[in-house]
C-alpha positions as CSV (number, residue, x, y, z in Angstrom):
1,M,16.7,11.7,81.0
2,R,13.2,12.8,80.3
3,R,12.5,14.2,76.8
4,W,10.0,16.9,75.9
5,P,7.4,16.6,74.6
6,P,6.6,13.1,75.8
7,R,6.2,10.4,73.0
8,L,2.6,9.3,72.2
9,P,1.6,5.7,72.0
10,A,1.8,4.5,68.4
11,A,-2.0,3.9,68.2
12,V,-2.7,7.4,69.5
13,A,-0.1,8.9,67.2
14,H,-1.7,7.2,64.2
15,H,-5.2,8.6,64.9
16,H,-4.2,11.9,66.2
17,A,-5.8,14.5,64.0
18,G,-3.3,16.5,62.1
19,A,-0.3,14.7,63.7
20,P,2.5,13.9,61.2
21,A,3.6,10.3,60.7
22,T,6.5,9.1,62.7
23,P,9.8,9.3,60.8
24,D,10.2,5.5,60.4
25,V,6.6,5.0,59.2
26,G,6.9,8.0,56.8
27,V,10.1,6.7,55.3
28,A,8.6,3.3,54.8
29,A,5.5,4.7,53.1
30,D,7.6,6.9,50.9
31,H,9.8,3.9,50.0
32,A,6.7,1.8,49.2
33,D,5.2,4.5,47.0
34,G,8.5,4.9,45.2
35,L,8.6,1.1,44.5
36,V,5.0,1.2,43.2
37,R,5.9,4.2,40.9
38,Q,9.1,2.4,39.7
39,H,7.1,-0.8,39.0
40,N,4.5,1.3,37.1
41,R,7.2,2.8,34.9
42,S,8.5,-0.7,34.2
43,L,5.0,-2.0,33.4
44,V,4.3,0.9,31.0
45,G,7.6,0.4,29.3
46,L,6.8,-3.2,28.6
47,L,3.4,-2.3,27.3
48,R,4.8,0.4,25.0
49,R,7.1,-2.2,23.5
50,G,4.2,-4.5,22.8
51,R,5.4,-7.1,25.4
52,F,2.0,-7.7,26.9
53,S,2.8,-11.2,28.3
54,A,5.8,-9.9,30.2
55,A,3.8,-7.0,31.5
56,R,1.1,-9.3,32.8
57,R,3.7,-11.5,34.5
58,L,5.1,-8.4,36.2
59,F,1.7,-7.2,37.2
60,D,0.8,-10.5,38.8
61,A,4.1,-10.6,40.7
62,L,3.8,-7.1,42.2
63,P,3.4,-7.1,46.0
64,A,1.6,-3.7,45.9
65,R,-0.4,-2.0,43.1
66,S,-1.9,1.5,42.8
67,V,-4.9,2.5,40.6
68,V,-2.3,3.6,38.1
69,T,-1.0,0.1,37.9
70,W,-4.4,-1.3,37.3
71,N,-5.3,1.4,34.7
72,S,-2.1,0.7,32.7
73,L,-3.0,-2.9,32.2
74,L,-6.7,-2.1,31.6
75,A,-5.7,0.3,28.9
76,A,-3.6,-2.3,27.2
77,L,-6.5,-4.8,27.3
78,S,-8.9,-2.2,26.1
79,R,-6.8,-1.6,23.0
80,G,-7.1,-5.2,22.0
81,S,-10.0,-6.9,20.2
82,D,-11.3,-8.8,23.3
83,V,-13.5,-6.3,25.1
84,R,-14.7,-9.1,27.4
85,A,-11.2,-9.5,28.8
86,A,-11.0,-5.8,29.6
87,R,-14.4,-6.0,31.3
88,C,-13.4,-8.9,33.5
89,F,-10.2,-7.1,34.5
90,F,-12.2,-3.9,35.2
91,D,-14.6,-5.9,37.5
92,A,-11.7,-7.3,39.4
93,M,-10.2,-3.9,40.2
94,P,-10.2,-3.2,44.0
95,V,-10.5,0.6,43.3
96,R,-11.4,2.6,40.2
97,D,-11.1,6.3,39.3
98,I,-12.6,8.2,36.4
99,I,-9.8,7.1,34.1
100,S,-10.7,3.5,34.7
101,W,-14.3,4.1,33.8
102,N,-13.4,6.1,30.7
103,T,-10.9,3.5,29.5
104,L,-13.5,0.7,29.5
105,L,-16.1,3.0,28.0
106,S,-13.7,3.7,25.1
107,A,-13.2,0.0,24.6
108,Y,-16.9,-0.5,24.2
109,A,-17.2,2.6,22.0
110,R,-14.5,1.4,19.6
111,S,-15.7,-2.2,19.4
112,L,-17.5,-3.2,16.2
113,Q,-19.5,-6.0,18.0
114,P,-23.3,-5.3,17.7
115,N,-24.0,-5.6,21.5
116,D,-21.1,-3.4,22.7
117,L,-22.8,-0.1,22.0
118,A,-25.6,-1.0,24.4
119,A,-22.9,-2.1,26.9
120,A,-21.2,1.3,26.5
121,R,-24.5,3.1,27.1
122,R,-25.2,1.1,30.2
123,L,-21.7,1.7,31.6
124,F,-22.0,5.4,30.9
125,Y,-25.1,5.7,33.1
126,E,-23.6,3.5,35.8
127,M,-20.6,5.8,36.2
128,P,-20.4,7.4,39.6
129,Q,-19.2,10.6,37.9
130,R,-18.7,11.7,34.3
131,D,-16.3,14.2,32.8
132,A,-16.0,15.8,29.3
133,V,-14.1,12.7,28.1
134,S,-17.0,10.4,29.1
135,W,-19.6,12.4,27.2
136,S,-17.3,12.8,24.1
137,T,-16.6,9.1,24.1
138,L,-20.2,8.0,23.9
139,L,-21.0,10.8,21.5
140,G,-18.2,9.6,19.2
141,A,-19.6,6.0,19.4
142,Y,-22.9,7.2,18.1
143,T,-21.6,9.3,15.3
144,R,-19.1,6.7,14.1
145,R,-22.1,4.3,13.7
146,G,-24.2,6.9,11.9
147,L,-26.7,7.1,14.8
148,M,-27.2,10.8,14.6
149,E,-30.6,10.9,16.3
150,E,-29.1,9.3,19.4
151,A,-26.1,11.5,19.1
152,Q,-28.2,14.6,18.9
153,R,-30.2,13.6,22.1
154,L,-27.0,13.0,24.0
155,F,-25.5,16.2,22.7
156,D,-28.6,18.1,24.0
157,E,-28.2,16.5,27.4
158,M,-24.5,17.4,27.8
159,P,-24.0,19.8,30.8
160,H,-21.0,21.4,29.1
161,R,-20.1,21.3,25.4
162,N,-16.6,21.9,24.3
163,A,-15.3,22.5,20.7
164,S,-14.5,18.8,20.4
165,S,-18.2,17.9,21.0
166,W,-19.4,20.4,18.4
167,N,-16.8,19.1,15.9
168,T,-17.9,15.5,16.5
169,M,-21.5,16.4,15.6
170,I,-20.3,18.2,12.4
171,T,-18.2,15.2,11.4
172,G,-21.1,12.8,12.1
173,F,-23.6,14.7,10.1
174,F,-21.3,14.9,7.1
175,A,-20.6,11.2,7.4
176,V,-24.2,10.4,6.8
177,G,-24.6,13.0,4.1
178,Q,-26.6,15.5,6.1
179,M,-24.7,18.5,5.1
180,R,-27.4,21.0,6.0
181,K,-27.5,19.8,9.6
182,A,-23.7,20.0,9.7
183,L,-23.9,23.6,8.5
184,N,-26.5,24.4,11.2
185,V,-24.3,23.0,13.9
186,F,-21.4,25.0,12.6
187,A,-23.4,28.2,12.6
188,A,-24.6,27.6,16.1
189,M,-21.1,27.1,17.5
190,P,-20.4,29.8,20.1
191,D,-16.6,29.5,19.5
192,K,-15.2,28.1,16.3
193,D,-11.6,26.8,16.3
194,S,-9.3,25.6,13.5
195,A,-10.5,22.0,13.9
196,S,-14.1,23.2,13.3
197,L,-13.2,24.8,10.0
198,S,-11.1,21.8,8.9
199,A,-14.1,19.5,9.8
200,M,-16.4,21.5,7.6
201,V,-14.0,21.6,4.7
202,S,-13.1,17.9,5.0
203,G,-16.8,17.0,5.2
204,F,-17.6,18.9,2.0
205,I,-14.7,17.3,0.3
206,R,-15.8,13.7,1.3
207,N,-19.2,14.5,-0.1
208,G,-17.8,15.8,-3.4
209,R,-18.8,19.4,-2.7
210,L,-15.6,21.2,-3.2
211,H,-17.3,24.3,-4.4
212,E,-19.3,24.6,-1.1
213,A,-16.0,24.2,0.8
214,D,-14.6,27.0,-1.4
215,D,-17.6,29.2,-0.7
216,L,-17.3,28.7,3.0
217,L,-13.6,29.7,3.1
218,T,-13.8,32.6,0.6
219,K,-17.2,34.1,1.2
220,R,-18.7,33.2,4.6
221,L,-15.9,33.5,7.2
222,T,-15.6,36.5,9.5
223,V,-12.2,38.2,10.0
224,M,-11.8,36.5,13.3
225,D,-12.6,33.1,11.7
226,M,-10.0,33.7,9.0
227,D,-7.2,33.7,11.6
228,K,-8.0,30.0,12.2
229,A,-8.6,29.0,8.6
230,V,-5.1,28.3,7.3
231,G,-5.4,24.6,8.0
232,A,-8.7,24.4,6.2
233,F,-7.3,26.3,3.2
234,N,-4.4,23.7,3.1
235,T,-6.9,20.8,3.2
236,L,-8.9,22.3,0.2
237,I,-5.7,23.1,-1.7
238,A,-4.6,19.4,-1.3
239,A,-8.1,18.3,-2.4
240,Y,-8.0,20.4,-5.5
241,G,-4.6,18.9,-6.3
242,Q,-5.9,15.4,-6.0
243,T,-8.6,16.2,-8.6
244,G,-6.2,17.9,-10.9
245,R,-7.7,21.4,-10.4
246,V,-4.3,23.2,-10.0
247,T,-5.7,26.6,-11.0
248,D,-8.2,26.6,-8.2
249,A,-5.5,25.4,-5.8
250,R,-3.2,28.2,-6.8
251,R,-6.1,30.8,-6.4
252,L,-6.6,29.6,-2.8
253,F,-2.9,29.5,-2.1
254,S,-2.5,33.1,-3.4
255,M,-5.3,34.2,-1.0
256,I,-3.1,33.2,2.0
257,P,-0.7,36.1,2.7
258,K,3.0,35.3,2.9
259,T,3.4,37.3,6.1
260,Q,1.3,39.3,8.5
261,N,2.4,41.8,11.1
262,Q,1.4,41.1,14.7
263,H,1.0,43.7,17.4
264,K,3.9,43.4,19.9
265,G,3.0,41.6,23.0
266,H,-0.3,40.3,21.5
267,K,0.1,36.6,20.6
268,R,-2.7,35.2,18.5
269,M,-3.2,32.9,15.5
270,V,-2.7,34.7,12.2
271,F,-3.8,33.9,8.6
272,E,-0.6,33.4,6.8
273,R,1.1,30.6,4.8
274,N,2.8,28.0,6.8
275,V,5.0,25.2,5.6
276,V,2.0,22.9,5.0
277,S,0.6,25.5,2.6
278,W,3.7,25.5,0.5
279,N,4.1,21.8,0.6
280,S,0.4,21.2,-0.4
281,M,0.7,23.6,-3.4
282,M,4.0,22.0,-4.4
283,M,2.3,18.6,-4.4
284,C,-0.5,19.9,-6.6
285,Y,2.1,20.8,-9.3
286,I,3.8,17.4,-8.9
287,R,0.6,15.5,-9.3
288,T,0.1,17.0,-12.7
289,G,3.7,16.5,-13.7
290,D,4.6,20.2,-13.6
291,V,7.9,19.8,-11.9
292,C,9.2,23.2,-13.0
293,S,6.5,25.1,-11.2
294,A,6.9,22.9,-8.2
295,R,10.7,23.7,-8.1
296,A,10.0,27.4,-8.5
297,L,7.7,27.3,-5.5
298,F,10.3,25.2,-3.6
299,D,13.0,27.8,-4.2
300,E,10.6,30.6,-3.1
301,M,9.8,28.9,0.3
302,P,11.0,31.0,3.2
303,H,11.2,27.9,5.4
304,K,11.5,24.2,4.4
305,D,10.9,21.1,6.4
306,L,11.9,17.6,5.5
307,V,8.5,17.0,3.9
308,S,9.3,19.9,1.5
309,W,12.6,18.3,0.5
310,N,11.1,14.8,0.1
311,T,8.1,16.2,-1.9
312,M,10.4,17.9,-4.4
313,I,12.7,14.9,-4.7
314,A,9.6,12.7,-5.2
315,G,8.6,15.0,-8.1
316,Y,11.9,14.5,-9.8
317,T,11.8,10.7,-9.3
318,Q,8.3,10.5,-10.7
319,A,9.5,12.4,-13.8
320,S,12.6,10.2,-14.0
321,E,14.8,13.3,-13.7
322,M,17.2,11.4,-11.4
323,E,20.1,13.8,-12.0
324,E,18.1,16.7,-10.5
325,A,16.9,14.4,-7.8
326,E,20.4,13.4,-6.8
327,K,21.6,17.0,-6.8
328,L,18.8,17.9,-4.5
329,F,19.4,14.9,-2.3
330,W,22.9,16.0,-1.4
331,E,21.5,19.4,-0.3
332,V,19.0,17.9,2.2
333,P,20.2,19.0,5.7
334,D,19.2,15.7,7.4
335,P,17.7,13.1,5.0
336,D,15.5,10.5,6.6
337,A,14.5,6.9,5.5
338,V,11.9,8.3,3.1
339,T,14.5,10.5,1.4
340,W,16.8,7.5,0.8
341,N,14.0,5.2,-0.3
342,L,12.8,7.8,-2.8
343,M,16.3,7.8,-4.4
344,I,16.5,4.0,-4.5
345,R,13.0,3.6,-5.9
346,G,13.6,6.4,-8.5
347,F,16.8,4.7,-9.9
348,T,15.2,1.2,-10.0
349,Q,12.2,2.6,-11.8
350,K,14.5,4.1,-14.3
351,G,16.4,0.8,-14.7
352,D,19.6,1.9,-13.1
353,V,19.8,-0.7,-10.4
354,E,23.6,-0.2,-9.9
355,H,23.1,3.4,-8.9
356,A,20.2,2.4,-6.7
357,R,22.3,-0.2,-5.0
358,G,24.9,2.5,-4.3
359,F,22.4,4.5,-2.3
360,F,21.2,1.3,-0.6
361,D,24.7,0.4,0.5
362,R,25.4,4.0,1.8
363,M,22.2,4.2,3.7
364,P,23.0,4.6,7.5
365,E,20.0,2.6,8.7
366,R,17.7,0.3,6.6
367,S,14.1,-0.6,7.4
368,T,12.1,-3.5,5.9
369,I,10.7,-1.0,3.4
370,T,14.2,-0.1,2.2
371,W,15.1,-3.8,1.7
372,N,11.8,-4.3,-0.1
373,T,12.4,-1.4,-2.4
374,M,15.8,-2.7,-3.5
375,I,14.7,-6.3,-3.7
376,S,11.6,-5.4,-5.8
377,G,13.7,-3.1,-7.9
378,Y,16.0,-6.0,-8.9
379,E,12.9,-8.2,-9.6
380,Q,11.2,-5.6,-11.7
381,N,14.3,-5.1,-13.7
382,E,14.6,-8.8,-14.3
383,D,17.8,-9.2,-12.3
384,Y,16.4,-12.3,-10.5
385,D,19.8,-13.5,-9.4
386,S,20.4,-10.3,-7.4
387,T,16.9,-10.4,-6.1
388,I,17.6,-13.7,-4.4
389,K,21.1,-12.8,-3.2
390,L,19.9,-9.6,-1.5
391,F,17.1,-11.6,0.1
392,Q,19.6,-14.0,1.5
393,R,21.6,-11.1,2.8
394,M,18.5,-9.7,4.4
395,L,18.0,-12.9,6.4
396,E,21.7,-13.0,7.3
397,V,21.6,-9.6,9.0
398,G,18.5,-10.5,10.9
399,E,16.0,-8.3,9.1
400,R,12.5,-9.8,9.1
401,P,10.9,-10.1,5.7
402,D,7.2,-9.3,5.2
403,H,4.6,-10.1,2.6
404,H,6.0,-7.6,0.1
405,T,9.5,-9.1,0.4
406,L,8.2,-12.6,-0.2
407,S,6.1,-11.6,-3.2
408,S,9.1,-10.2,-4.9
409,V,11.4,-13.2,-4.2
410,L,8.6,-15.6,-5.2
411,A,8.3,-13.7,-8.5
412,A,12.1,-14.2,-9.0
413,C,11.8,-17.9,-8.3
414,A,8.9,-18.1,-10.8
415,S,11.0,-16.4,-13.5
416,L,14.1,-18.7,-12.8
417,A,11.9,-21.8,-12.3
418,M,13.6,-22.3,-8.9
419,L,11.0,-24.6,-7.4
420,R,13.1,-25.7,-4.5
421,L,13.6,-22.2,-3.1
422,G,10.0,-21.3,-3.8
423,A,8.8,-24.3,-1.8
424,Q,11.1,-23.4,1.1
425,L,9.6,-19.9,1.0
426,H,6.2,-21.5,1.1
427,Q,7.2,-23.3,4.3
428,L,8.5,-20.1,5.8
429,I,5.2,-18.3,5.0
430,E,3.1,-21.1,6.6
431,K,5.2,-21.0,9.8
432,S,5.7,-17.3,10.3
433,F,3.0,-15.4,8.4
434,L,-0.8,-15.4,7.8
435,P,-0.8,-15.5,4.0
436,D,-2.8,-12.7,2.4
437,T,-4.2,-12.8,-1.1
438,A,-1.1,-11.2,-2.7
439,T,1.2,-13.8,-1.2
440,N,-1.0,-16.7,-2.1
441,N,-1.2,-15.3,-5.7
442,A,2.6,-15.1,-5.8
443,L,2.9,-18.7,-4.6
444,M,0.4,-19.9,-7.2
445,T,2.3,-18.1,-9.9
446,M,5.6,-19.6,-8.8
447,Y,4.2,-23.1,-8.7
448,S,2.4,-22.7,-12.0
449,R,5.5,-21.5,-13.8
450,C,7.6,-24.2,-12.3
451,G,5.1,-26.8,-13.6
452,E,3.9,-27.8,-10.1
453,L,0.2,-27.3,-10.8
454,I,-0.9,-29.7,-8.0
455,S,0.5,-27.3,-5.4
456,A,-1.0,-24.3,-7.2
457,K,-4.4,-25.9,-7.3
458,A,-4.2,-26.7,-3.6
459,I,-3.5,-23.1,-2.7
460,F,-6.3,-21.9,-5.0
461,G,-8.7,-24.4,-3.3
462,H,-7.8,-23.1,0.2
463,M,-8.2,-19.4,-0.7
464,H,-12.1,-19.5,-1.0
465,T,-13.3,-15.9,-0.5
466,Q,-9.7,-14.5,-0.7
467,R,-9.5,-15.1,-4.4
468,D,-9.3,-12.2,-6.7
469,I,-8.8,-12.0,-10.5
470,V,-5.1,-12.4,-10.1
471,S,-5.7,-15.8,-8.4
472,W,-7.9,-17.0,-11.3
473,N,-5.4,-15.7,-13.9
474,A,-2.5,-17.4,-12.2
475,L,-4.1,-20.9,-12.3
476,I,-5.5,-20.4,-15.9
477,G,-1.9,-19.3,-16.9
478,G,-0.5,-22.4,-15.3
479,Y,-2.8,-24.6,-17.3
480,E,-1.9,-22.7,-20.4
481,Q,1.8,-23.2,-19.8
482,Q,1.3,-27.0,-19.4
483,G,-0.8,-27.1,-22.6
484,N,-4.0,-28.1,-20.8
485,A,-6.5,-26.0,-22.7
486,T,-9.4,-28.1,-21.5
487,E,-8.8,-27.3,-17.8
488,A,-8.1,-23.6,-18.6
489,L,-11.4,-23.3,-20.4
490,R,-13.2,-25.2,-17.6
491,L,-11.7,-22.9,-15.0
492,F,-12.8,-19.9,-17.1
493,E,-16.4,-21.1,-17.1
494,E,-16.1,-21.6,-13.3
495,M,-14.8,-18.0,-13.0
496,R,-17.8,-16.7,-15.0
497,S,-20.2,-18.6,-12.8
498,A,-18.6,-16.9,-9.8
499,K,-19.3,-13.5,-11.4
500,V,-15.6,-12.6,-11.5
501,M,-14.8,-10.0,-14.2
502,P,-12.0,-11.3,-16.4
503,T,-9.1,-9.1,-17.6
504,H,-7.1,-8.8,-20.8
505,I,-4.6,-11.2,-19.2
506,T,-7.3,-13.9,-18.8
507,F,-8.0,-13.9,-22.5
508,I,-4.3,-13.9,-23.6
509,S,-3.8,-17.1,-21.5
510,L,-7.0,-18.7,-22.9
511,L,-6.1,-17.8,-26.5
512,S,-2.5,-19.1,-26.0
513,A,-3.9,-22.3,-24.4
514,C,-6.2,-22.9,-27.4
515,G,-3.3,-22.2,-29.8
516,N,-1.1,-24.8,-28.1
517,A,-3.9,-27.4,-28.2
518,G,-5.1,-26.6,-31.7
519,L,-8.6,-25.7,-30.5
520,V,-9.4,-23.2,-33.3
521,S,-13.1,-22.9,-32.9
522,E,-12.9,-22.6,-29.1
523,G,-10.3,-19.9,-29.5
524,R,-12.6,-17.9,-31.9
525,V,-15.3,-18.2,-29.3
526,V,-13.0,-16.9,-26.6
527,F,-12.1,-13.9,-28.7
528,H,-15.8,-13.2,-29.4
529,T,-16.6,-13.5,-25.7
530,M,-14.0,-11.0,-24.8
531,V,-15.1,-8.4,-27.3
532,H,-18.9,-8.8,-27.3
533,D,-19.8,-10.3,-23.9
534,Y,-17.3,-8.3,-21.8
535,G,-16.7,-5.3,-24.0
536,L,-13.0,-5.5,-23.8
537,A,-11.1,-4.0,-26.7
538,A,-8.6,-6.5,-28.2
539,S,-5.0,-5.5,-27.9
540,V,-2.2,-6.5,-30.2
541,E,-1.3,-9.3,-27.9
542,H,-4.8,-10.8,-28.3
543,Y,-4.6,-10.4,-32.1
544,A,-1.1,-12.0,-32.1
545,A,-2.4,-15.0,-30.1
546,L,-5.4,-15.4,-32.5
547,V,-3.3,-15.1,-35.6
548,N,-1.0,-17.7,-34.2
549,L,-3.9,-20.0,-33.4
550,I,-5.5,-19.7,-36.8
551,G,-2.3,-19.6,-38.9
552,R,-0.6,-22.6,-37.3
553,H,-3.6,-24.8,-38.1
554,G,-3.5,-24.1,-41.8
555,Q,-5.9,-21.2,-42.0
556,L,-3.3,-18.7,-43.3
557,E,-5.6,-16.7,-45.5
558,D,-8.0,-16.2,-42.6
559,A,-5.1,-15.1,-40.5
560,L,-4.1,-12.6,-43.1
561,E,-7.6,-11.2,-43.3
562,L,-7.7,-10.9,-39.6
563,I,-4.5,-8.8,-39.7
564,K,-5.9,-6.6,-42.4
565,S,-9.1,-6.0,-40.4
566,M,-7.3,-5.0,-37.2
567,P,-8.4,-1.5,-35.9
568,I,-4.9,-1.0,-34.6
569,A,-1.6,-1.3,-36.5
570,P,-0.1,-4.8,-36.3
571,D,3.2,-4.9,-34.4
572,R,6.2,-7.3,-34.4
573,A,4.2,-9.8,-32.3
574,V,1.4,-10.1,-34.9
575,W,3.6,-10.3,-37.9
576,G,6.0,-12.6,-36.0
577,A,3.1,-15.0,-35.2
578,F,2.0,-14.9,-38.9
579,L,5.6,-15.4,-40.1
580,G,6.0,-18.4,-37.8
581,A,2.8,-19.9,-39.1
582,C,3.8,-19.4,-42.7
583,T,7.2,-21.0,-42.2
584,A,5.6,-23.9,-40.3
585,K,3.2,-24.5,-43.2
586,K,6.0,-23.8,-45.7
587,N,4.1,-21.1,-47.5
588,E,7.0,-19.1,-49.0
589,P,5.1,-16.2,-50.7
590,L,3.2,-15.3,-47.5
591,A,6.3,-15.9,-45.4
592,E,8.2,-13.4,-47.6
593,M,5.5,-10.8,-47.2
594,A,5.4,-11.3,-43.4
595,A,9.2,-11.1,-43.2
596,N,9.3,-7.9,-45.1
597,A,6.6,-6.4,-42.9
598,L,8.4,-7.5,-39.8
599,S,11.8,-6.1,-41.0
600,K,10.2,-2.7,-41.5
601,I,8.8,-2.6,-38.0
602,D,12.0,-4.0,-36.3
603,P,15.0,-3.6,-38.7
604,D,17.4,-4.9,-36.1
605,S,15.6,-8.2,-35.4
606,S,17.2,-11.4,-36.7
607,A,13.9,-13.3,-36.4
608,P,12.6,-12.8,-40.0
609,Y,16.0,-13.6,-41.5
610,V,16.5,-16.8,-39.4
611,L,13.0,-18.1,-40.2
612,M,13.4,-17.4,-43.9
613,H,16.8,-19.0,-43.9
614,N,15.5,-22.1,-42.2
615,L,12.5,-22.3,-44.6
616,H,14.8,-22.2,-47.6
617,A,17.2,-24.6,-46.1
618,H,14.4,-27.1,-45.2
619,E,13.2,-27.0,-48.8
620,G,16.8,-27.6,-50.0
621,R,17.1,-24.1,-51.6
622,W,20.6,-23.5,-50.3
623,G,21.3,-20.6,-52.6
624,S,18.4,-18.7,-51.3
625,A,19.4,-19.6,-47.8
626,S,22.9,-18.2,-48.4
627,L,21.5,-15.0,-49.8
628,V,19.5,-14.5,-46.6
629,R,22.6,-15.0,-44.5
630,E,24.6,-12.5,-46.7
631,D,21.8,-9.9,-46.2
632,M,22.2,-10.4,-42.5
633,E,25.9,-9.9,-42.6
634,R,25.6,-6.8,-44.9
635,L,23.1,-5.2,-42.6
636,G,25.1,-6.1,-39.5
637,I,22.3,-8.2,-38.0
638,H,23.3,-10.9,-35.6
639,K,21.4,-13.7,-34.0
640,H,21.7,-13.5,-30.2
641,P,22.2,-16.9,-28.6
642,G,19.3,-18.3,-26.6
643,Y,19.8,-19.6,-23.1
644,S,18.3,-22.5,-21.2
645,W,18.6,-23.2,-17.5
646,I,18.4,-26.1,-15.1
647,D,17.9,-26.2,-11.3
648,L,20.6,-28.5,-9.9
649,H,21.6,-28.9,-6.2
650,D,20.0,-25.6,-5.2
651,K,21.8,-23.7,-8.0
652,V,20.4,-22.5,-11.3
653,F,22.7,-23.1,-14.3
654,A,22.1,-21.1,-17.4
655,Y,23.7,-22.3,-20.6
656,N,24.0,-22.0,-24.4
657,M,26.1,-23.8,-26.9
658,K,29.2,-21.8,-25.9
659,N,29.2,-21.6,-22.1
660,V,27.5,-22.3,-18.8
661,T,27.0,-19.9,-16.0
662,S,25.7,-20.3,-12.4
663,N,23.8,-18.0,-10.1
664,G,25.9,-19.4,-7.2
């Protein structure tokens, strides 16, 4: 039976103007397009998760690709550091759209390689068409490099300028210190937006001109401009807070109305306080330690966000008011990781690691930052055993440590002299991380304190330009601990030749090294160098080290004169060093004087009594020794037992005369 209308041949149907595709061809095309879109979604998903290799394998295996497919992988290549790889991929693209050109242009614009700006300029003028993104990208490349003459020429050529283009020019002029030109651009803007005002205020702040930013906001803005100014006001309030000018911050804050009525049916921006305004002012108070004013503002806030709660809790933790912080914590509607971490850090800083661990254990989800906060909290509170145990637990649950984790655990290993575990961590770092300066310093400190100076020197030798003062101090301290004053002094001279500025710690290690080796004249030179060559004021620790150096080598009268000439009051370390020298040299009169001085400073210390008892006993004056012991009993002073430890079969055993304990 004949059908109507008659079917056209396939070739005629395909070329027939305006004729729809046959159903089977249309369905096939739709199916193919659907597959491409599905593959594009999979590709983008892999790239968002950072799985570039898997994304590239998927791309290479695809039977069909659209320009979106190509652009997705091009964007990923462009975000990397190898712009050449992005260019090769771009050149291989069978078809390109404006997004393709802009993506490669952005890669060249962001690159820090000297020739890539010229490549960006060439690509810009090769583009078959340009849009606002193209112009803005090249303009940003010029301004970021401080090339404001080239930026101005391009800006003048732009067929259409939007607010972003004007703001880029403002930011660029401020970045090179040309504030007058930035002001001229701002004045010439046909339509200013909130970003324009924020760019002006931020530019003035970066150039240290807070008063000009203040004048702009408080004296030069029109009524219409003020409706867009709340963000700029917030920026300046925060800047005043960072410089301690709370009164100026409060004056600006008070200028922003709490509420402003709007005409019904007319939606527009209004000049009124938003939550950022309140948070910024609250932070100003907290920076200056005025927690009471911050809390008053917090209670007055009409609307609070999580930043508000965290800011107020941070204020309490910084002031060590952990009871108030905890009360507020339990009122937070939906605490996040920052809230929990603030509480953990606050308690560890106060020394209450048990309470901090309670929050850690109750935390619903822990990040690496959380683990680091608790681990470093244990280490800073000298609970090295718990530091290592929590680190082991971190590895057991599959959490990946970072440089901060390893620095804390290495510090614990150094304090416990756990060389075996420290060396294992060193292997982990070499296999899984690119060691930074802080990690290398922690490794050097660990090896130095464990007496493994060869390894410490090897790390120091490989650091080269990575060395900082902590690196030098770590190795000098290692030599000091091993009693090698000659190497410590040699390394100090090498440090001076490298133009590295020493610190107080450097000189404490050098003076102690000289004291251990009996190098009295060298120690005096070190002290003179610190005070006169580097202008560092001597602390009680330096005086104690010098007193110990001079006194233990028989120059007790000189040591006493040094104590009397101190510009600061001698503390227990100074008198303790002098008392130790006097007892070592068996000078009873001076020892008695030092013991009396030390007892006045630290009445509960057993050190002066023990030293005097031992001095009398050594000279055979048992009656005098008995009197000292009776005085201790009468005053209720007890000598606390000292501990020693040994690393045996991966365990550290601490012991005294009565018992032995293990860290398990």
